[in-house]
C-alpha positions in Angstrom: 0.0 0.0 0.0 1.5 3.4 -1.0 1.8 6.4 1.3 -1.2 8.2 -0.1 -3.4 5.2 0.4 -2.2 4.7 4.0 -2.9 8.3 4.8 -6.4 8.0 3.3 -7.1 4.9 5.3 -5.8 6.5 8.5 -7.9 9.6 7.8 -11.0 7.5 7.2 -10.4 5.6 10.4 -10.0 8.7 12.4 -13.1 10.2 10.9 -15.1 7.1 11.7 -13.8 7.1 15.3 -14.8 10.8 15.7 -18.3 10.1 14.3 -18.7 7.1 16.6 -17.5 9.1 19.6 -19.8 12.1 18.8 -22.7 9.7 18.3 -22.1 8.0 21.6 -21.9 11.4 23.5 -25.1 12.6 21.8 -26.9 9.4 22.7 -25.6 9.5 26.2 -26.8 13.1 26.6 -30.2 12.4 25.2 -30.5 9.4 27.5 -29.5 11.3 30.6 -31.8 14.1 29.7 -34.8 12.0 28.8 -34.8 8.7 30.8 -33.4 9.1 34.3 -34.1 11.9 36.7 -30.4 11.8 37.6 -27.4 9.4 36.9 -28.5 5.9 37.6 -27.3 3.0 39.6 -30.2 0.8 38.5 -30.0 -2.9 39.5 -26.9 -3.6 41.7 -26.8 -7.2 40.7 -25.6 -9.1 43.8 -27.3 -12.3 42.8 -25.4 -12.9 39.6 -28.6 -12.7 37.5 -28.7 -10.8 34.3 -30.7 -7.6 34.0 -33.0 -9.3 31.5 -33.7 -12.1 34.0 -34.4 -9.5 36.7 -37.0 -7.8 34.4 -38.5 -11.2 33.7 -38.7 -11.9 37.4 -40.5 -8.6 38.0 -43.1 -9.7 35.5 -44.0 -12.6 37.7 -47.8 -12.6 38.5 -47.5 -13.2 42.2 -44.7 -11.3 44.0 -44.8 -10.4 47.7 -45.8 -6.8 48.4 -45.9 -4.8 51.6 -48.5 -2.2 52.2 -48.8 0.5 54.9 -50.8 3.7 55.3 -50.9 6.6 57.7 -53.7 9.1 58.2 -53.0 12.8 58.1 -55.3 15.8 58.3 -54.5 19.2 56.7 -53.4 21.8 59.3 -56.2 24.1 60.5 -55.9 27.8 60.0 -56.1 28.8 63.7 -52.8 29.7 65.3 -53.6 27.6 68.4 -53.9 24.4 66.4 -50.9 25.1 64.3 -48.7 24.5 67.3 -50.2 21.1 67.9 -48.6 18.0 66.5 -50.8 16.2 64.0 -51.9 12.7 65.2 -51.0 9.8 63.0 -52.2 6.3 63.1 -50.2 3.6 61.3 -51.3 0.1 60.6 -50.6 -2.6 58.1 -53.2 -4.0 55.9 -53.3 -7.8 55.5 -50.5 -9.2 53.3 -51.3 -10.9 50.1 -50.5 -14.6 50.3 -48.1 -15.8 47.6 -46.3 -19.0 46.8 -42.9 -19.6 48.5 -41.3 -19.6 45.1 -42.6 -16.2 44.3 -41.4 -14.9 47.7 -38.0 -16.2 46.9 -38.0 -14.4 43.6 -39.1 -11.2 45.3 -36.4 -11.5 48.0 -33.8 -12.2 45.3 -34.5 -9.0 43.5 -32.0 -6.3 44.4 -33.8 -3.3 45.9 -33.0 0.2 44.7 -33.7 2.8 47.4 -32.6 6.2 46.2 -34.9 9.2 47.1 -35.5 12.1 44.7 -33.1 14.9 45.4 -35.4 17.6 44.1 -39.2 17.0 44.6 -41.8 18.9 42.8 -42.7 21.9 44.9 -46.0 21.7 46.6 -46.8 25.3 46.3 -46.0 26.3 42.7 -44.4 23.9 40.2 -42.1 25.5 37.6 -44.2 24.3 34.7 -47.3 25.9 36.2 -45.5 29.2 36.3 -44.3 28.7 32.7 -47.8 27.8 31.7 -49.0 31.2 33.0 -46.9 32.9 30.3 -48.2 30.7 27.5 -51.3 30.4 25.4 -53.0 28.3 28.1 -52.6 31.0 30.8 -56.4 31.2 31.1 -56.5 27.8 32.8 -53.7 28.3 35.3 -56.1 29.7 37.9 -58.4 26.7 37.5 -55.5 24.4 38.2 -54.4 26.4 41.2 -57.9 26.3 42.6 -58.2 22.6 42.1 -54.8 22.0 43.8 -55.9 24.1 46.7 -59.1 22.2 47.0 -57.2 18.9 47.1 -54.9 20.2 49.7 -57.9 21.1 51.9 -59.1 17.5 52.0 -58.3 15.0 54.7 -55.8 12.4 53.3 -53.7 9.5 54.1 -50.1 9.0 53.0 -50.0 5.5 51.7 -47.2 3.3 50.5 -46.5 0.0 48.8 -43.3 -1.9 47.9 -42.9 -2.6 44.2 -42.0 -5.9 42.8 -38.3 -4.8 42.5 -38.2 -3.4 46.0 -38.9 0.3 45.6 -41.0 2.1 48.1 -43.8 3.9 46.2 -45.9 6.7 47.7 -49.4 7.8 47.2 -52.1 10.0 48.8 -55.5 8.5 49.5 -58.4 10.9 49.9 -61.3 9.0 51.6 -64.7 10.1 50.5 -67.4 9.7 53.2 -70.2 9.6 50.5 -72.0 6.3 50.4 -70.0 4.9 53.2 -69.2 1.2 53.1 -68.3 -1.0 56.0 -64.8 0.5 56.1 -66.3 4.0 56.7 -65.5 5.4 53.2 -66.9 5.1 49.7 -66.9 1.7 48.0 -65.2 3.0 44.8 -61.9 4.7 44.1 -60.3 6.6 41.2 -56.6 5.7 40.8 -54.9 8.6 39.2 -51.6 8.1 37.3 -49.7 11.2 36.2 -47.5 11.8 33.2 -43.8 12.1 32.5 -41.9 14.1 35.2 -45.2 15.5 36.6 -47.6 14.8 39.4 -51.2 13.7 39.7 -52.1 16.9 41.6 -51.0 18.9 38.5 -52.1 16.7 35.6 -55.5 15.6 36.8 -56.5 17.9 39.7 -59.2 19.7 37.7 -61.2 16.6 37.3 -60.9 15.5 41.0 -63.9 17.6 42.3 -66.1 16.0 39.7 -65.0 12.5 40.7 -65.5 13.5 44.4 -69.1 14.6 43.7 -69.6 11.2 42.0 -68.8 9.6 45.4 -65.3 8.3 44.5 -62.3 8.1 46.8 -59.1 9.5 45.2 -55.8 7.7 45.2 -53.1 9.9 43.6 -49.8 8.1 43.3 -46.2 9.2 42.6 -44.7 7.0 39.9 -41.3 5.5 40.4 -38.7 8.1 39.9 -41.2 10.9 40.7 -42.2 12.9 43.8 -41.8 11.0 47.0 -41.5 7.5 45.4 -38.1 5.8 45.1 -36.4 4.8 41.9 -33.8 6.4 39.7 -35.1 5.7 36.3 -38.3 6.0 34.3 -39.2 3.1 32.0 -42.3 4.6 30.2 -44.6 1.8 31.2 -42.2 -1.2 31.1 -42.2 -1.5 34.9 -44.7 1.2 35.9 -47.6 -1.1 34.7 -46.7 -3.6 37.4 -46.6 -0.8 40.0 -50.2 0.2 39.1 -51.3 -3.5 39.3 -49.8 -3.5 42.8 -51.6 -0.4 43.8 -54.9 -2.0 42.6 -54.0 -5.1 44.8 -53.5 -2.7 47.7 -57.0 -1.3 47.3 -58.5 -4.7 46.8 -56.7 -6.1 49.8 -57.7 -3.1 52.0 -61.3 -2.7 51.0 -62.3 -6.2 49.7 -63.5 -7.7 46.5 -66.6 -5.5 46.1 -64.6 -2.3 46.0 -64.7 -0.7 42.5 -61.5 0.8 41.0 -61.3 3.1 37.9 -57.9 3.8 36.4 -57.4 7.3 35.1 -54.1 8.2 33.4 -52.8 11.1 31.4 -50.0 11.2 28.9 -47.4 8.6 30.0 -49.9 7.8 32.8 -52.4 6.9 30.0 -49.9 4.5 28.4 -49.2 3.0 31.9 -52.9 2.3 32.7 -53.6 0.8 29.3 -50.7 -1.6 29.8 -51.7 -2.3 33.4 -55.3 -3.0 32.4 -54.1 -5.8 30.1 -52.1 -7.6 32.9 -53.6 -11.1 33.8 -53.1 -10.5 37.5 -55.0 -7.2 37.6 -57.7 -7.5 40.4 -61.2 -8.0 39.2 -62.1 -4.8 41.2 -60.8 -2.7 38.3 -63.9 -1.9 36.2 -63.0 0.9 33.8 -60.2 2.9 32.3 -59.9 6.6 31.3 -57.0 7.0 28.8 -56.2 10.6 28.1 -53.6 11.5 25.4 -51.2 8.6 25.8 -48.6 7.4 23.3 -48.5 4.0 21.7 -44.9 3.4 22.4 -41.9 5.4 23.8 -40.0 4.5 20.6 -42.7 6.2 18.4 -43.0 9.1 20.8 -39.3 9.9 20.6 -39.3 9.5 16.9 -41.7 12.4 17.0 -40.1 14.4 19.8 -36.4 14.2 18.7 -36.8 16.1 15.4 -39.8 18.2 16.2 -39.1 19.3 19.8 -35.4 18.7 20.4 -34.3 19.3 16.8 -32.1 16.2 16.9 -31.8 13.5 14.2 -33.6 10.3 14.9 -30.7 8.3 13.5 -28.4 7.6 15.2 -29.5 9.4 18.4 -32.6 7.3 19.2 -30.9 4.0 18.4 -27.9 4.7 20.6 -30.0 6.1 23.4 -32.1 3.0 23.3 -29.0 0.8 23.4 -27.7 2.7 26.4 -31.1 2.4 28.1 -30.9 -1.4 27.6 -27.4 -1.4 29.0 -28.3 0.7 32.1 -31.9 -0.3 32.9 -32.6 -3.5 31.1 -35.2 -2.3 28.6 -35.4 -0.5 25.3 -37.9 2.0 23.9 -39.2 -0.8 21.6 -40.2 -3.1 24.5 -43.4 -1.2 25.2 -46.5 -0.9 23.0 -50.1 -0.4 23.9 -51.4 -1.8 20.6 -51.0 -5.4 21.8 -52.2 -4.5 25.3 -55.5 -2.9 24.3 -56.5 -6.2 22.5 -56.4 -7.9 25.8 -58.4 -5.4 27.8 -61.9 -6.6 28.8 -63.3 -3.6 30.7 -64.7 -0.4 29.2 -62.2 2.2 28.0 -62.7 5.9 27.3 -60.0 7.3 25.0 -59.5 11.1 25.0 -57.2 13.3 23.0 -56.8 17.0 22.2 -56.6 17.6 18.4 -54.0 20.4 18.9 -51.6 18.2 20.9 -48.1 18.9 19.7 -46.3 16.5 22.1 -48.3 13.3 21.6 -50.0 13.4 18.2 -53.7 12.4 18.2 -52.9 9.5 15.8 -51.7 7.6 18.9 -55.2 7.5 20.4 -56.7 6.7 17.0 -54.5 3.7 16.7 -55.2 2.6 20.3 -59.0 3.0 19.8 -58.9 1.1 16.5 -57.0 -1.8 18.1 -59.0 -2.0 21.3 -61.5 -4.9 21.4 -63.1 -3.9 24.7 -66.3 -1.8 25.1 -64.9 1.6 24.1 -65.6 5.3 23.4 -63.5 8.2 22.2 -63.5 12.0 22.6 -61.4 14.2 20.4 -61.4 17.8 21.5 -60.9 20.6 19.0 -58.2 23.1 19.9 -57.0 21.3 23.1 -53.3 20.9 23.6 -51.5 18.1 25.5 -53.5 17.1 28.5 -56.0 20.0 28.2 -59.1 18.3 26.9 -61.0 18.5 30.2 -60.4 22.2 30.5 -61.4 22.9 26.8 -64.5 20.7 26.8 -65.5 20.0 30.4 -69.2 19.2 29.7 -68.5 16.8 26.8 -65.7 15.2 28.9 -68.0 14.6 31.9 -70.8 13.3 29.6 -68.4 10.7 28.2 -67.2 9.7 31.6 -70.8 9.4 32.9 -71.4 7.0 30.0 -68.3 5.0 30.8 -69.4 4.7 34.5 -72.8 3.5 33.3 -71.2 0.8 31.2 -68.9 -0.3 34.1 -71.8 -0.3 36.6 -70.1 2.1 38.9 
C-alpha cells in the first residue's frame, strides 16, 4: 500500500472514530436528559442474575408486596392548632399470600432505594409558572384552585413496595359519601400522572367531579417521581406492574366488592392501558380513562427528537435505546399499547386534544382502533396536550358518565 493510500485509510479511520464518539456522546446526553431523573445506579446485581432475567422476574404474576398507610389531616388555619402536632395512626393491611417460590423471587430482586433529590414543589411547580406565560394561561387559575381544593381534604399518606423493592408513595383521599363497612366510599379513582409530573397537577381539575360522584381519590407518585423511590423512568415497562400492585393494595384493604377506575394522562395513560391488560389485575378494576397517551416510547421519541429537540432520529434514538438497555434492562421498543388494548376486557374511554403537539392524536386513533373492549372516544378541537377536560368540560363529563354506566359504577 502506498503512502497516499495509507494516509487516506488512517484519515477515514480517524473520521469514523470521531463520528462514533460524537454519536455516543449525543446518545448519552439524550438518554440522561430523557430517561433518568439523575445518573442511575439501577440494579446492583448481587445475585449474579442478568438484568433481563431480573426484568422477567419482575413480570411474575405473584410477588410479595408490603403495604402501609398513615392518616394525616390538613393543618387548621387557627394559630392555636398550628402548634399542635398532628396525630398519625399507622397500621398494616393484610399481606397478600403468595407461593414460597414467588417470595424467593421477590427476595432475590435487588432493591434500589434512592430518594428524589429535588421533589416537585407543593406550592408552585415551575411548569405551572411557565404555563401562565403561554397560550393556556387562562387555565392556570383553574389548576391552582383545584390543587388548593385537594390540599384542603383529609388524606392518608400510603405506600407499597414494588416488585423490585422500591417504596412507592401515594395520597389517599377518603370520600365519606355512600360509606361502606370501612367508613369510606366503596369506589376509588386511581390517578396516574404523566412524565416528570404529578397527579395533583395533571388531573387535579377533574378531581372535584369524581369526588361529587362519590369516589375516593388515590393519587400516586410513579417510580422516579415525587416521594417515590427509583432512579429511572421506564415509560410503562415497569410502571404497569406498579399500578397493578396499587390495585391489589386497594382490593386487599377494601375487599373484592370495592370498585376501581384507572385514570391516566400522557405517560400515565400509556401505563394504565398496559396495566389493564395484565392477567393478575384484580377484578375490582372496572373501567379505564385513557387521556392523550402514546402507543410506544419509541414512536413518541421519533416524534419528539426532530420536532421538539431538533435532533436527528438516527443515530440518536438507536444509541440512546442501546444505552437504556445497558443501564436499565429495557429498550424503547419493548413497550407498545397496541397489543395491550387487544387484551383489555373492561370499558375504556379514550381522550385526546386535536392540537396536541407533544403526543400526536394519531396515537389515540391507533389505540382506539386496536381496542377490542367496550370503548368510546372523545377528540377535543383546539385542546393541547392534557388540556381536553379544560377545553370541553361538559363533553368530557358526559363521556365519563357513559363510561361509568357501562362499568356499573
